MARBA-3410 file (N, C-alpha, C, O; in Angstrom, 1 decimal):
89
42.2,-7.6,-6.4,41.7,-8.9,-6.5,40.3,-8.9,-7.2,39.5,-8.0,-6.8 ~ 40.0,-9.7,-8.2,38.7,-9.7,-8.8,37.8,-10.7,-8.2,38.2,-11.5,-7.3 ~ 36.6,-10.8,-8.7,35.6,-11.7,-8.1,36.0,-13.1,-8.2,35.7,-13.9,-7.3 ~ 36.6,-13.5,-9.3,37.0,-14.9,-9.5,38.1,-15.2,-8.5,38.1,-16.3,-7.9 ~ 39.1,-14.3,-8.3,40.1,-14.6,-7.3,39.5,-14.7,-5.9,40.0,-15.5,-5.1
38.5,-13.9,-5.6,37.9,-14.0,-4.3,37.3,-15.3,-4.1,37.4,-15.9,-3.1 ~ 36.6,-15.8,-5.1,36.0,-17.2,-5.0,37.0,-18.2,-4.9,36.9,-19.2,-4.1 ~ 38.1,-18.1,-5.6,39.2,-19.1,-5.6,39.8,-19.0,-4.2,40.1,-20.1,-3.6 ~ 40.0,-17.9,-3.6,40.6,-17.8,-2.3,39.8,-18.4,-1.3,40.3,-19.2,-0.4 ~ 38.4,-18.2,-1.3,37.5,-18.8,-0.4,37.5,-20.4,-0.5,37.5,-21.1,0.4
37.6,-20.8,-1.8,37.6,-22.3,-2.0,38.9,-22.9,-1.5,38.9,-24.1,-1.2 ~ 40.0,-22.2,-1.5,41.3,-22.7,-1.0,41.5,-22.6,0.5,42.5,-22.9,1.0 ~ 40.4,-22.2,1.2,40.5,-22.1,2.6,41.0,-20.8,3.2,41.1,-20.7,4.4 ~ 41.2,-19.8,2.4,41.6,-18.5,2.9,40.4,-17.8,3.5,39.3,-18.1,3.2 ~ 40.7,-17.0,4.4,39.6,-16.3,5.2,38.9,-15.3,4.2,39.5,-14.5,3.5
37.6,-15.4,4.3,36.7,-14.5,3.5,36.1,-13.6,4.6,35.3,-14.0,5.4 ~ 36.5,-12.3,4.5,36.2,-11.4,5.6,35.0,-10.5,5.4,34.4,-10.6,4.3 ~ 34.6,-9.8,6.4,33.4,-8.9,6.2,33.8,-7.8,5.2,32.9,-7.5,4.4 ~ 35.0,-7.4,5.1,35.4,-6.5,4.1,35.3,-7.1,2.7,34.9,-6.4,1.7 ~ 35.6,-8.4,2.5,35.4,-9.1,1.3,33.9,-9.1,0.9,33.6,-8.9,-0.3
33.1,-9.3,1.8,31.6,-9.4,1.6,31.1,-8.0,1.1,30.4,-7.9,0.2 ~ 31.6,-7.0,1.8,31.2,-5.6,1.4,31.7,-5.3,0.0,31.0,-4.7,-0.8 ~ 32.9,-5.6,-0.3,33.5,-5.4,-1.6,32.7,-6.1,-2.7,32.4,-5.5,-3.7 ~ 32.4,-7.4,-2.4,31.6,-8.2,-3.4,30.2,-7.6,-3.6,29.7,-7.6,-4.7 ~ 29.7,-7.1,-2.5,28.4,-6.5,-2.5,28.4,-5.2,-3.4,27.4,-5.0,-4.2
29.4,-4.4,-3.3,29.5,-3.2,-4.2,29.8,-3.6,-5.6,29.3,-2.9,-6.5 ~ 30.5,-4.7,-5.9,30.7,-5.2,-7.3,29.3,-5.6,-7.8,29.0,-5.3,-9.0 ~ 28.6,-6.3,-7.0,27.2,-6.8,-7.5,26.3,-5.6,-7.7,25.5,-5.6,-8.6 ~ 26.4,-4.6,-6.8,25.6,-3.4,-7.0,25.9,-2.7,-8.3,25.0,-2.2,-9.0 ~ 27.2,-2.6,-8.6,27.6,-2.0,-9.9,27.0,-2.8,-11.1,26.5,-2.2,-12.0
27.1,-4.1,-11.0,26.5,-5.0,-12.1,25.0,-4.7,-12.2,24.5,-4.6,-13.3 ~ 24.3,-4.6,-11.1,22.9,-4.3,-11.2,22.6,-3.0,-11.7,21.7,-2.8,-12.5 ~ 23.4,-2.0,-11.4,23.3,-0.6,-11.9,23.5,-0.6,-13.5,22.7,0.0,-14.2 ~ 24.5,-1.3,-13.9,24.7,-1.4,-15.4,23.6,-2.1,-16.1,23.1,-1.7,-17.1 ~ 23.1,-3.2,-15.5,22.0,-3.9,-16.0,20.7,-3.0,-16.1,20.0,-3.0,-17.1
20.5,-2.3,-15.1,19.3,-1.4,-15.0,19.5,-0.3,-16.1,18.5,0.0,-16.8 ~ 20.7,0.2,-16.3,20.9,1.2,-17.4,20.7,0.6,-18.8,20.0,1.3,-19.6 ~ 21.1,-0.6,-19.0,20.9,-1.3,-20.3,19.4,-1.5,-20.5,18.9,-1.2,-21.6 ~ 18.7,-1.9,-19.5,17.3,-2.1,-19.6,16.5,-0.8,-19.9,15.5,-0.9,-20.6 ~ 17.0,0.3,-19.3,16.3,1.5,-19.5,16.4,2.0,-20.9,15.6,2.8,-21.4
17.4,1.6,-21.6,17.7,2.0,-23.0,17.0,1.1,-24.0,17.0,1.4,-25.2 ~ 16.3,0.0,-23.6,15.7,-0.9,-24.5,14.3,-0.5,-24.8,13.6,0.2,-24.0 ~ 13.8,-0.9,-26.0,12.4,-0.7,-26.4,11.5,-1.7,-25.8,11.7,-2.9,-26.1 ~ 10.6,-1.3,-25.0,9.7,-2.2,-24.4,8.4,-2.4,-25.2,7.7,-3.4,-25.0 ~ 8.2,-1.5,-26.1,6.9,-1.5,-26.9,5.8,-1.0,-26.1,6.0,-0.5,-25.0
4.6,-1.1,-26.7,3.4,-0.7,-25.9,2.2,-1.5,-26.4,2.2,-2.1,-27.4 ~ 1.1,-1.4,-25.6,-0.1,-2.1,-25.9,0.2,-3.6,-26.1,0.9,-4.2,-25.3 ~ -0.5,-4.2,-27.1,-0.3,-5.7,-27.3,1.1,-6.1,-27.7,1.4,-7.3,-27.6 ~ 1.9,-5.2,-28.2,3.3,-5.5,-28.5,4.3,-5.3,-27.4,5.5,-5.5,-27.6 ~ 3.8,-4.9,-26.2,4.7,-4.6,-25.1,5.4,-5.9,-24.7,4.8,-7.0,-24.6
6.7,-5.8,-24.5,7.5,-6.9,-24.1,7.5,-7.0,-22.5,8.3,-6.4,-21.8 ~ 6.5,-7.8,-22.1,6.3,-7.9,-20.6,7.5,-8.7,-19.9,7.7,-8.5,-18.7 ~ 8.3,-9.4,-20.7,9.4,-10.1,-20.1,10.5,-9.0,-19.7,11.1,-9.2,-18.6 ~ 10.6,-8.0,-20.5,11.5,-6.9,-20.1,11.0,-6.2,-18.8,11.8,-5.8,-18.0 ~ 9.7,-6.0,-18.7,9.1,-5.4,-17.5,9.5,-6.3,-16.3,9.8,-5.8,-15.2
9.3,-7.6,-16.4,9.6,-8.5,-15.3,11.1,-8.5,-15.0,11.4,-8.4,-13.8 ~ 12.0,-8.5,-15.9,13.4,-8.5,-15.7,13.8,-7.2,-15.0,14.5,-7.1,-14.0 ~ 13.2,-6.1,-15.5,13.4,-4.8,-14.9,13.0,-4.7,-13.4,13.7,-4.2,-12.5 ~ 11.8,-5.3,-13.1,11.3,-5.4,-11.7,12.3,-6.2,-10.9,12.5,-5.8,-9.7 ~ 12.7,-7.3,-11.4,13.6,-8.2,-10.6,15.0,-7.5,-10.3,15.5,-7.6,-9.2
15.5,-6.8,-11.3,16.7,-6.1,-11.1,16.5,-5.0,-10.1,17.4,-4.7,-9.2 ~ 15.4,-4.3,-10.1,15.1,-3.2,-9.1,15.0,-3.8,-7.7,15.5,-3.3,-6.8 ~ 14.3,-4.9,-7.6,14.2,-5.6,-6.3,15.5,-6.0,-5.7,15.8,-5.8,-4.6 ~ 16.3,-6.6,-6.6,17.7,-7.1,-6.2,18.5,-5.9,-5.8,19.2,-6.0,-4.7 ~ 18.5,-4.8,-6.5,19.3,-3.7,-6.2,18.9,-3.1,-4.9,19.7,-2.7,-4.0
17.5,-2.9,-4.7,17.0,-2.4,-3.4,17.4,-3.2,-2.2,17.8,-2.7,-1.2 ~ 17.3,-4.5,-2.4,17.6,-5.5,-1.3,19.1,-5.4,-1.0,19.5,-5.4,0.2 ~ 19.9,-5.4,-2.0,21.4,-5.3,-1.8,21.8,-4.0,-1.1,22.6,-4.0,-0.2 ~ 21.1,-2.9,-1.5,21.4,-1.6,-0.9,21.1,-1.7,0.6,21.9,-1.2,1.5 ~ 19.9,-2.3,1.0,19.6,-2.4,2.4,20.6,-3.3,3.1,21.0,-3.0,4.3
21.0,-4.4,2.5,21.9,-5.4,3.1,23.3,-4.7,3.4,23.8,-4.8,4.4 ~ 23.8,-4.0,2.4,25.1,-3.3,2.5,25.0,-2.2,3.6,25.9,-2.1,4.4 ~ 23.9,-1.5,3.7,23.7,-0.5,4.8,23.7,-1.2,6.1,24.3,-0.6,7.1 ~ 23.1,-2.3,6.2,23.0,-3.0,7.5,24.4,-3.6,7.9,24.8,-3.5,9.1 ~ 25.1,-4.1,6.9,26.5,-4.6,7.2,27.4,-3.5,7.6,28.1,-3.6,8.6
27.3,-2.4,7.0,28.2,-1.2,7.3,27.8,-0.6,8.7,28.7,-0.2,9.4 ~ 26.5,-0.6,9.0,26.0,-0.1,10.3,26.5,-1.0,11.4,26.7,-0.5,12.5 ~ 26.6,-2.2,11.2,27.0,-3.2,12.2,28.4,-3.7,12.0,28.8,-4.8,12.6 ~ 29.2,-3.0,11.3,30.6,-3.4,10.9,31.4,-3.8,12.1,32.0,-4.9,12.2 ~ 31.5,-3.0,13.1,32.3,-3.2,14.3,31.8,-4.5,15.0,32.7,-5.3,15.4
30.6,-4.7,15.1,30.1,-5.9,15.8,30.4,-7.2,14.9,30.7,-8.2,15.4 ~ 30.2,-7.0,13.6,30.5,-8.2,12.7,31.9,-8.6,12.8,32.2,-9.8,12.8 ~ 32.9,-7.7,12.8,34.3,-8.1,12.8,34.7,-8.6,14.1,35.7,-9.3,14.2 ~ 33.9,-8.3,15.2,34.2,-8.8,16.5,33.3,-10.0,16.9,33.4,-10.5,18.0 ~ 32.5,-10.4,15.9,31.7,-11.6,16.1,30.5,-11.4,17.1,30.1,-12.4,17.7
30.0,-10.2,17.2,28.9,-9.9,18.1,27.7,-9.3,17.4,27.0,-8.5,18.0 ~ 27.5,-9.6,16.2,26.4,-9.1,15.4,25.1,-9.7,15.9,25.0,-10.9,16.2 ~ 24.1,-8.9,15.8,22.7,-9.3,16.2,21.8,-9.1,15.0,22.0,-8.2,14.2 ~ 20.8,-10.0,14.8,19.9,-9.8,13.7,19.0,-8.6,13.9,18.1,-8.4,13.1
END
């Protein structure tokens, strides 16, 4: 099942499970990794010609990736409680 099918299933009232969330998280993580790789191959320039927008995008991708990594680790660490409805913050 791809991301579009997942969204369609959720919209049609089908159950969206913790496993679905983890799977979508890993798909998003892959997207962020590919984006970071593309950014690393781009010319940023230097000095007055430096493309600061690329720096900003790179920083945002890094923050998103780090946050997602922590989120996925937390979900996986609490998997049993989440599927049993007993998760704590």
